[in-house]
C-alpha positions as CSV (number, residue, x, y, z in Angstrom):
1,M,3.4,5.0,-2.5
2,N,5.0,4.0,-5.9
3,L,6.9,0.4,-5.2
4,D,9.5,1.4,-8.2
5,G,10.6,4.3,-5.8
6,T,9.2,7.0,-7.8
7,D,7.6,9.9,-6.1
8,A,4.0,8.9,-5.9
9,A,3.0,12.7,-5.7
10,S,4.1,13.6,-8.9
11,Q,3.7,10.5,-11.1
12,F,1.6,7.5,-11.0
13,S,3.8,4.3,-11.5
14,L,2.5,0.4,-10.9
15,P,2.4,-1.2,-8.5
16,R,1.4,1.1,-6.1
17,L,0.0,1.4,-2.5
18,E,-2.6,4.2,-1.6
19,L,-3.6,4.7,1.9
20,H,-6.5,6.8,2.7
21,A,-8.0,8.2,5.9
22,G,-11.8,8.1,6.5
23,A,-14.7,8.1,8.8
24,G,-14.5,4.3,9.1
25,G,-10.9,4.1,9.8
26,W,-8.2,3.5,7.3
27,T,-8.3,2.1,3.9
28,C,-5.5,0.9,1.4
29,V,-5.7,-0.2,-2.1
30,C,-3.1,-2.0,-4.0
31,H,-2.6,-1.1,-7.8
32,L,-1.3,-4.4,-9.2
33,P,1.3,-4.3,-12.0
34,D,-1.5,-5.8,-14.6
35,G,-3.6,-2.7,-14.1
36,T,-6.0,-4.5,-11.4
37,T,-6.6,-3.3,-7.9
38,R,-7.1,-5.0,-4.9
39,P,-8.2,-3.6,-1.4
40,V,-5.5,-4.7,0.9
41,F,-6.4,-3.1,4.3
42,A,-9.2,-1.5,5.9
43,G,-10.3,-0.6,9.5
44,P,-9.5,1.2,12.4
45,A,-5.5,2.3,13.2
46,P,-4.6,4.5,16.3
47,T,-2.1,6.5,13.6
48,A,-1.0,6.7,10.4
49,A,2.0,5.0,11.1
50,A,0.3,1.7,12.4
51,A,-2.2,2.1,9.4
52,K,0.8,2.1,6.8
53,R,2.6,-0.9,8.4
54,A,-0.8,-2.9,8.5
55,A,-1.4,-1.8,4.8
56,V,2.2,-3.0,3.8
57,E,2.2,-6.4,5.7
58,E,-1.4,-7.1,3.6
59,A,0.4,-6.0,0.5
60,L,3.2,-8.3,1.1
61,R,0.7,-11.3,1.1
62,A,-1.3,-9.9,-2.0
63,L,2.0,-9.2,-4.1
64,G,4.1,-12.3,-3.1
65,G,7.8,-11.9,-2.8
66,T,8.2,-9.9,-6.2
67,Y,8.2,-6.6,-4.3
68,E,9.2,-7.8,-0.7
69,R,12.3,-5.7,-0.5
70,E,10.5,-2.7,-1.7
71,L,7.8,-3.4,0.9
72,K,9.8,-3.7,3.8
73,T,11.6,-0.8,3.5
74,L,8.3,0.8,4.1
75,M,7.7,-0.7,7.4
């Protein structure tokens, strides 16, 4: 999910959230505007939608209010 509204499948832009399913549950990485990354959520979730919501909630804390509007539209 590119937070600038561009299609994440066709281009990479920052900031960006990446949500991945794995054997140990869901993981999410927040790629910050300065090029650094921060894991924002890891653990079990019953559905992809639940994992996405938890990741967005964590990203709100990681990014502060700068991208609040964009993140809340993902919930």
